[in-house]
LOKEVEX-929699 format. One record per residue (C-alpha): residue number from 1; residue in one letter; z, y, x. Coordinates in Angstrom, 3 decimals. Layout:
% residues N
NUM,A,Z,Y,X $
...
***
This chain:
% residues 197
1,M,58.710,63.727,85.521 $
2,K,55.944,61.836,84.911 $
3,K,51.991,62.954,84.965 $
4,S,50.653,62.624,81.668 $
5,S,47.737,59.999,80.965 $
6,K,45.235,62.891,80.393 $
7,A,45.938,63.885,83.920 $
8,I,45.490,60.702,85.291 $
9,N,42.380,59.876,83.397 $
10,G,40.730,63.212,84.623 $
11,G,40.393,64.705,80.647 $
12,I,42.308,67.610,81.801 $
13,T,39.722,70.200,81.612 $
14,T,40.893,73.588,81.072 $
15,L,43.709,76.087,82.042 $
16,Y,44.725,75.355,78.123 $
17,D,45.086,71.648,78.618 $
18,I,47.136,71.842,81.777 $
19,L,49.500,74.425,80.588 $
20,N,49.459,73.675,76.304 $
21,V,49.346,77.468,76.143 $
22,A,47.380,78.733,72.816 $
23,S,47.092,82.020,74.656 $
24,A,45.424,80.785,77.896 $
25,K,42.196,79.920,75.899 $
26,S,41.875,83.515,75.487 $
27,L,41.376,83.815,79.435 $
28,T,37.831,83.940,80.985 $
29,E,37.315,81.761,83.749 $
30,A,37.752,84.099,86.143 $
31,N,40.976,85.311,85.114 $
32,A,42.359,81.911,84.688 $
33,A,41.171,81.106,88.262 $
34,N,42.859,84.475,89.186 $
35,F,45.969,83.328,87.032 $
36,I,46.562,80.149,89.193 $
37,T,45.907,81.943,92.324 $
38,Y,48.457,84.682,91.571 $
39,I,51.149,81.501,90.504 $
40,L,50.416,79.689,93.640 $
41,F,50.610,82.754,96.015 $
42,L,54.406,83.159,94.455 $
43,R,55.163,79.505,95.203 $
44,S,53.926,79.949,98.875 $
45,F,55.250,83.270,98.910 $
46,S,59.161,81.883,97.656 $
47,T,58.222,78.809,100.425 $
48,S,57.556,81.205,103.200 $
49,L,60.736,82.909,102.843 $
50,T,62.940,79.966,103.041 $
51,T,61.689,79.203,106.592 $
52,F,60.294,82.728,107.749 $
53,P,63.062,84.070,110.291 $
54,R,64.931,86.552,107.916 $
55,H,67.474,88.301,110.455 $
56,T,63.678,90.011,111.535 $
57,I,62.913,91.795,108.031 $
58,F,66.329,91.291,105.584 $
59,V,69.592,92.405,105.833 $
60,P,72.035,89.512,105.701 $
61,G,73.857,89.410,102.522 $
62,G,72.730,87.273,99.579 $
63,R,70.442,89.211,96.500 $
64,T,70.871,92.427,99.365 $
65,S,67.686,90.330,100.807 $
66,N,65.573,90.322,98.020 $
67,I,66.035,94.341,97.590 $
68,H,65.598,94.973,100.963 $
69,L,62.067,92.992,100.660 $
70,V,61.451,95.780,97.170 $
71,L,62.523,98.573,99.814 $
72,V,60.461,97.688,102.698 $
73,T,57.137,97.231,100.329 $
74,G,58.061,100.008,98.606 $
75,Q,58.007,102.168,101.437 $
76,V,53.979,100.542,102.596 $
77,V,53.176,101.272,99.056 $
78,L,54.259,104.816,99.054 $
79,Q,52.627,105.193,102.425 $
80,L,49.567,103.352,100.873 $
81,R,49.146,105.972,98.063 $
82,G,48.967,108.583,100.346 $
83,Y,52.074,110.265,100.477 $
84,D,54.304,111.247,103.909 $
85,D,57.444,113.007,104.538 $
86,I,59.036,110.023,102.480 $
87,S,62.776,110.850,101.896 $
88,S,65.365,108.522,100.642 $
89,D,65.330,110.499,97.477 $
90,D,61.744,109.363,97.122 $
91,L,62.350,106.181,97.841 $
92,Y,65.521,105.554,95.464 $
93,E,62.990,106.751,92.973 $
94,Y,61.103,104.034,93.538 $
95,M,63.517,101.676,93.968 $
96,N,64.976,102.683,90.317 $
97,E,61.505,102.247,88.640 $
98,V,61.426,98.683,89.758 $
99,T,64.937,97.363,90.004 $
100,K,68.704,98.130,88.796 $
101,I,70.253,99.568,92.130 $
102,S,73.427,101.926,93.280 $
103,H,73.046,105.046,95.024 $
104,S,75.731,103.460,97.445 $
105,N,74.164,99.841,97.553 $
106,F,70.397,101.486,98.381 $
107,R,72.255,103.475,101.356 $
108,R,73.600,100.492,103.160 $
109,I,70.055,98.440,102.537 $
110,L,68.368,101.758,103.694 $
111,D,70.647,102.309,106.727 $
112,G,70.232,98.545,107.510 $
113,A,66.503,98.352,107.521 $
114,V,66.652,101.524,109.891 $
115,K,69.353,100.371,112.113 $
116,M,67.114,96.925,112.166 $
117,N,63.930,98.656,113.279 $
118,V,62.218,97.551,110.079 $
119,I,61.719,101.145,109.007 $
120,E,61.718,104.556,111.059 $
121,K,63.326,107.512,110.316 $
122,S,62.723,111.131,111.923 $
123,F,63.103,114.640,110.725 $
124,S,60.594,115.999,108.425 $
125,S,57.717,118.375,109.262 $
126,F,58.315,120.671,106.089 $
127,D,61.819,120.867,106.531 $
128,K,64.057,120.169,109.695 $
129,R,67.377,118.869,107.426 $
130,V,65.597,116.735,105.666 $
131,K,64.840,112.917,107.225 $
132,Q,61.958,111.370,106.343 $
133,Y,60.790,107.547,106.316 $
134,K,58.009,105.315,107.503 $
135,I,56.825,101.752,108.626 $
136,S,57.410,100.631,111.647 $
137,D,55.310,98.464,113.981 $
138,F,57.790,95.777,113.817 $
139,G,58.252,96.128,110.142 $
140,F,54.332,95.973,109.406 $
141,E,54.064,92.981,112.333 $
142,N,56.669,90.666,110.511 $
143,L,55.338,91.599,106.386 $
144,V,51.894,90.437,108.558 $
145,M,53.232,87.490,109.357 $
146,L,55.293,86.820,106.524 $
147,F,51.973,87.239,104.007 $
148,G,49.933,84.946,106.520 $
149,Q,52.384,81.943,106.204 $
150,S,51.957,82.445,102.688 $
151,L,48.247,82.329,102.602 $
152,S,47.995,79.716,105.455 $
153,S,50.638,77.151,102.372 $
154,L,48.434,78.175,99.526 $
155,Q,45.466,75.998,100.040 $
156,E,47.925,73.275,100.876 $
157,E,49.714,74.200,97.260 $
158,F,45.645,74.056,95.450 $
159,E,45.162,70.690,96.697 $
160,L,48.439,69.181,94.599 $
161,T,46.675,70.701,91.314 $
162,L,44.419,69.246,88.871 $
163,V,42.418,72.459,89.537 $
164,S,41.448,71.172,93.200 $
165,D,39.381,68.194,91.674 $
166,S,35.640,69.348,92.115 $
167,G,34.543,68.185,88.583 $
168,H,37.358,70.510,86.810 $
169,E,35.746,73.452,84.725 $
170,L,37.989,76.104,87.337 $
171,N,37.542,74.414,90.331 $
172,E,34.464,76.291,91.418 $
173,A,36.019,80.068,90.609 $
174,C,39.128,79.135,92.347 $
175,M,37.541,78.219,95.483 $
176,K,35.839,81.580,95.445 $
177,I,39.381,83.292,95.658 $
178,F,40.500,80.352,97.995 $
179,S,37.639,81.041,100.624 $
180,L,38.700,84.386,100.186 $
181,S,42.221,83.719,100.873 $
182,K,41.282,81.832,104.248 $
183,T,39.305,84.434,105.462 $
184,F,42.240,86.664,104.701 $
185,H,44.634,84.323,107.084 $
186,D,42.256,83.926,109.576 $
187,A,41.802,87.956,110.134 $
188,L,45.326,88.060,110.040 $
189,K,45.956,85.215,112.602 $
190,D,43.647,87.147,114.752 $
191,T,45.716,90.408,114.024 $
192,I,49.015,88.740,114.869 $
193,K,47.398,86.979,118.304 $
194,G,45.921,90.587,119.473 $
195,N,49.352,92.164,118.925 $
196,T,50.849,89.748,121.262 $
197,K,48.736,89.922,123.799 $
***
């Protein structure tokens, strides 16, 4: 693997030049910057997953961990949409919208999340026979930490790209987004510090 001569000589100025994909030409500067940020965040998130203490949020077992993350984030997404009294059927329906999972495997993951205190289980306020679920303080704090770790390495990932050059036409648009990510990261650090006092 080697760097292109254009990259070395500073001849790459657009996202199309970098990726050599025709459809990149149709992106506005703002959308190109958002795309770059999104890709780099996925990279940072993947890196964070390898170093994050998995036992604090994931049910052990290979691909199961990925499904567990979908479940935990799904629980938060449903609560962000304003739902309460979220049953296991609600969660299973959500899971099937975004991934393939058998009901038995889903039950195993959900039970594991409850045992680890990532998700809390209680009885529905509408029907005492039905169990409802919500994100726990422990689960929330670990999601905040995982997100914080991802944001902290985002700047490092950006510095390795051609766009980090101040002369690149996408540099200014990307820097606006990265200044926001730094603000988010600093705010998350303050939140974590406050919770540990």
